C-alpha positions in Angstrom: -15.5 3.0 -31.1 -12.3 4.7 -31.6 -10.0 5.2 -28.8 -10.6 8.5 -26.5 -8.8 9.9 -23.7 -10.8 11.5 -20.8 -7.8 13.3 -19.5 -4.4 13.4 -21.1 -0.9 13.4 -19.7 0.6 16.4 -18.3 2.6 17.0 -21.6 -0.6 16.9 -23.6 -2.5 20.1 -23.8 -6.0 18.9 -24.3 -8.9 17.5 -22.5 -11.9 15.5 -23.8 -15.1 16.9 -22.4 -18.8 15.9 -22.8 -18.0 12.9 -24.8 -20.5 10.1 -24.7 -19.7 6.5 -24.4 -22.2 3.8 -25.2 -22.5 0.9 -22.9 -22.7 -2.3 -24.8 -24.7 -4.8 -23.1 -25.1 -2.5 -20.1 -21.5 -3.0 -19.4 -18.7 -0.3 -19.1 -15.0 -1.3 -18.4 -13.5 1.0 -16.2 -10.0 1.7 -15.1 -8.8 0.0 -11.8 -7.6 -3.7 -12.3 -4.4 -5.3 -12.7 -3.6 -7.0 -16.2 -3.9 -10.8 -16.3 -0.4 -11.5 -17.1 1.8 -10.1 -14.2 5.4 -9.7 -14.7 7.9 -12.1 -13.2 9.8 -11.2 -9.9 6.8 -9.2 -8.6 6.6 -8.6 -4.9 3.3 -9.8 -3.5 1.6 -7.4 -0.8 0.0 -8.7 2.3 -3.2 -7.2 3.6 -1.3 -5.6 6.5 1.3 -4.0 4.1 -1.7 -3.0 1.7 -3.6 -1.2 4.4 -0.6 0.6 5.9 0.3 1.8 2.3 -3.3 3.2 2.0 -3.3 4.8 5.5 0.1 6.6 4.7 -1.7 8.6 2.1 -4.9 9.2 3.9 -6.9 6.2 2.2 -8.6 5.0 5.3 -10.5 8.2 6.5 -14.2 7.9 6.2 -14.3 4.0 5.9 -17.3 2.1 7.6 -15.9 -0.3 9.7 -18.7 -2.2 10.7 -21.0 -4.3 8.5 -22.7 -7.7 8.1 -21.0 -10.7 6.4 -22.0 -14.3 5.2 -20.7 -17.0 3.0 -20.8 -14.8 0.1 -20.2 -11.2 1.3 -17.1 -10.1 3.1 -19.2 -7.0 4.0 -22.4 -5.5 3.7 -22.9 -1.9 4.9 -25.5 0.9 4.3 -24.4 4.5 4.7 -26.5 7.6 3.7 -28.9 5.6 1.8 -26.4 3.6 -0.3 -25.7 0.0 0.2 -22.4 -1.7 -0.6 -22.1 -5.3 -0.8 -18.2 -6.5 -1.0 -17.8 -10.1 -2.4 -15.9 -12.7 -0.4 -14.5 -14.2 -3.7 -12.9 -11.9 -6.2 -14.6 -13.6 -9.1 -17.9 -12.1 -7.9 -18.5 -8.4 -8.5 -19.0 -5.4 -5.8 -22.5 -4.3 -5.8 -23.6 -0.8 -5.0 -27.2 0.2 -4.7 -27.9 3.7 -4.7 -30.7 5.5 -2.8 -32.9 5.9 -6.0 -32.6 2.2 -6.8 -29.8 2.2 -9.4 -27.4 -0.7 -9.3 -23.7 -0.6 -10.1 -21.6 -3.8 -10.2 -17.8 -3.3 -10.0 -15.4 -6.3 -11.0 -12.7 -7.2 -8.7 -9.2 -7.9 -10.2 -7.0 -9.4 -10.9 -7.6 -13.0 -11.9 -5.2 -14.5 -9.4 -6.5 -12.7 -6.3 -7.0 -14.5 -3.3 -10.3 -14.4 -1.2 -11.2 -11.3 0.8 -9.5 -10.3 3.9 -11.5 -7.9 6.1 -9.3 -5.6 8.0 -10.1 -3.9 11.2 -10.4 -0.6 9.2 -13.4 -1.8 7.4 -11.3 -2.1 4.3 -11.6 -5.4 2.3 -8.3 -6.5 0.7 -7.8 -9.0 -2.2 -4.0 -9.9 -2.3 -2.7 -11.0 -5.6 0.9 -12.0 -6.8 1.9 -8.3 -7.9 -0.7 -5.9 -6.7 -3.6 -5.9 -4.3 -7.2 -4.4 -4.6 -9.0 -2.9 -1.6 -12.8 -2.2 -1.7 -14.2 0.5 0.9 -17.6 1.8 1.7 -17.7 5.2 2.9 -19.9 6.8 5.5 -21.2 9.6 3.0 -22.5 6.9 0.7 -19.6 6.6 -1.7 -17.8 3.3 -2.6 -14.2 3.2 -3.4 -11.7 0.7 -5.1 -8.0 1.0 -4.5 -5.1 -0.6 -6.3 -1.7 -0.9 -4.5 1.3 -1.0 -6.8 4.6 -2.4 -4.8 7.4 -1.8 -7.4 8.4 -0.7 -10.9 7.8 -4.3 -12.2 3.8 -3.8 -11.9 1.7 -3.0 -14.9 1.1 0.5 -15.9 -2.4 -0.1 -17.2 -5.2 -1.2 -15.2 -9.0 -2.0 -16.2 -12.3 -3.6 -14.6 -15.9 -4.3 -15.7 -18.6 -2.3 -14.5 -22.2 -3.4 -15.0 -24.7 -0.4 -14.9 -28.5 -0.5 -15.6 -29.3 -1.4 -19.2 -29.5 1.5 -21.6 -27.0 3.6 -19.3 -24.6 6.0 -20.7 -21.0 7.1 -19.5 -20.4 10.8 -20.0 -16.8 12.0 -19.9 -16.5 15.0 -17.4 -14.1 17.9 -17.9 -11.9 16.9 -15.0 -11.3 13.4 -16.4 -14.2 11.7 -14.3 -16.9 9.7 -15.8 -20.6 10.3 -14.8 -23.3 7.6 -15.2 -26.9 8.4 -16.7 -29.8 6.6 -17.5 -33.2 8.0 -19.2 -31.6 11.4 -19.0 -30.9 11.1 -15.1 -27.5 11.3 -13.9 -27.4 8.8 -11.1 -23.7 8.4 -10.0 -20.1 9.5 -10.9 -16.6 8.0 -11.2 -14.3 10.5 -9.8 -11.1 11.5 -12.1 -8.5 9.1 -11.6 -5.9 9.6 -8.7 -2.6 8.0 -8.3 -0.2 8.7 -5.3 3.2 7.6 -4.6 4.5 6.7 -1.1 5.1 10.4 -0.2 1.7 11.4 -1.1 2.6 13.1 -4.4 0.4 12.9 -7.5 1.5 11.0 -10.3 0.5 11.4 -13.9 -2.7 9.2 -14.6 -5.5 9.3 -17.3 -8.4 7.2 -18.6 -8.5 6.0 -22.2 -11.7 4.7 -23.9 -11.8 2.2 -26.5 -15.2 0.6 -27.3 -16.7 -0.3 -24.2 -13.2 -0.5 -22.0 -12.0 2.4 -19.9 -8.4 2.0 -19.0 -6.4 3.9 -16.2 -2.8 4.4 -17.2 -0.3 5.5 -14.5 3.2 6.8 -15.2 6.0 5.5 -13.0 9.4 4.2 -13.2 12.1 3.0 -10.9 12.7 6.3 -9.2 9.1 6.5 -8.1 8.6 6.2 -4.3 6.6 2.9 -3.9 4.0 1.6 -3.0 1.7 3.6 -5.3 -2.1 3.9 -4.3 -4.4 4.5 -7.2 -7.9 5.7 -6.1 -11.2 5.2 -8.0 -13.9 6.9 -6.1 -17.5 6.0 -7.0 -19.5 9.1 -5.8 -23.3 9.5 -5.2 -25.5 11.9 -7.0 -24.8 15.0 -4.9 -21.3 15.4 -6.2 -22.6 15.3 -9.9 -25.4 17.7 -9.2 -22.9 20.1 -7.6 -20.8 20.0 -10.6 -23.7 20.5 -12.8 -25.1 23.4 -10.8 -21.6 24.8 -10.9 -21.4 24.8 -14.6 -25.0 26.3 -14.9 -24.4 29.2 -12.5 -21.0 30.0 -14.5 -22.9 29.8 -17.8 -25.5 32.2 -16.4 -23.1 34.6 -15.0 -21.2 34.8 -18.3 -24.3 35.4 -20.2 -25.5 38.1 -18.0 -22.3 39.7 -18.0 -22.3 39.8 -22.0 -25.9 41.0 -22.1 -24.9 43.9 -19.7 -21.9 44.9 -21.7 -24.0 44.7 -24.9 -26.8 46.9 -23.7 -24.5 49.5 -22.0 -22.3 49.7 -25.2 -24.8 49.8 -28.0 -27.0 51.8 -25.7 -24.6 54.5 -25.4 -24.0 54.6 -29.2 -27.9 54.9 -29.8 -28.0 57.7 -27.3 -25.3 59.9 -29.0 -26.9 59.3 -32.5 -30.5 60.1 -30.9 -29.1 63.1 -29.3 -27.5 64.6 -32.4 -30.6 64.0 -34.7 -33.6 64.4 -32.2 -32.3 66.0 -28.9 -33.1 64.6 -25.5 -36.2 62.4 -26.7 -34.2 61.2 -29.6 -31.4 60.2 -27.0 -33.9 58.3 -24.9 -35.2 56.3 -27.9 -31.8 55.6 -29.2 -30.4 54.3 -26.1 -33.4 52.0 -25.8 -33.1 50.7 -29.3 -29.1 50.4 -28.9 -29.6 48.5 -25.8 -32.1 45.9 -27.4 -29.8 45.7 -30.5 -26.9 45.1 -27.9 -28.7 42.4 -26.2 -29.5 40.6 -29.4 -26.0 40.8 -30.6 -24.8 38.9 -27.4 -26.9 35.7 -28.3 -25.7 33.0 -30.4 -26.0 34.1 -33.9 -27.6 37.2 -33.1 -25.2 39.7 -34.1 -27.0 41.8 -37.0 -23.6 43.3 -38.1 -22.0 42.2 -41.0 -18.7 40.2 -40.1 -15.6 40.6 -42.3 -14.8 38.0 -44.8 -13.0 34.9 -43.5 -10.6 32.4 -45.3 -12.5 30.0 -47.4 -15.6 32.2 -47.6 -17.1 32.1 -51.2 -16.5 35.4 -53.2 -18.8 38.1 -52.5 -20.7 39.6 -55.4 -20.8 43.3 -55.7 -24.1 44.7 -57.2 
């Protein structure tokens, strides 16, 4: 599959919206993991410093602090119908089960991460040599992964595998996020990528898609205030439905506005012509006919008026 961008950097002027990404073997690689090869001289972050960096930008709000644990799971929580199972070993995926029974598994990077450290805030931290990954379950039923970048020597590109039900599709949203759909039903959404510096300022970040791989790219340099916290938020269906309803309402309002304008404009023209040729009865008939014609003209391909020639049109033959 050709490379696609879900949201370009601020210097670019376009956004990719509504593109579909096929999931090969039910696996979609999404942004949010450190590259396997980490640069030399990178500074490791402890679980305490990771949590402090996340808290500084408001990343501990709404986190479920409780939850069960066992030999395989560092935390198992159920909130608002969604069960989030955060593994103890970073080689195992984070498992999210939606209230509708859809299962999403998110891989935890990077390859050299240590076993999970469960903190008092409820966040589960996986320390690594240059970056650290944090898994969170939220009270509203969402799940969140964050990567904390300590300095300019860290990678700019991050990717992780996400396993979804077989036959699912990832649909790019206009804001740069990604919705998951199965059998025509949207069941979850990965919110648009966000990256914040130590002062809470947003950094340029976007997704690219190549085949079954989605990578988050973050723009920073030595002048950036570190550490950086990159936030990927797996949202429940309600957020997607809200966006879809907003789009439908805006579309309907725009169509109604066009219909009203067409009816009034064409109806006025018809009324004037009818008044001239048939008096007041003709004016009423002309207004009605003009209104109908105006409504038809607002529909796609419905304008009965001939349009002027455009470049590239074949020559018109005169009778």
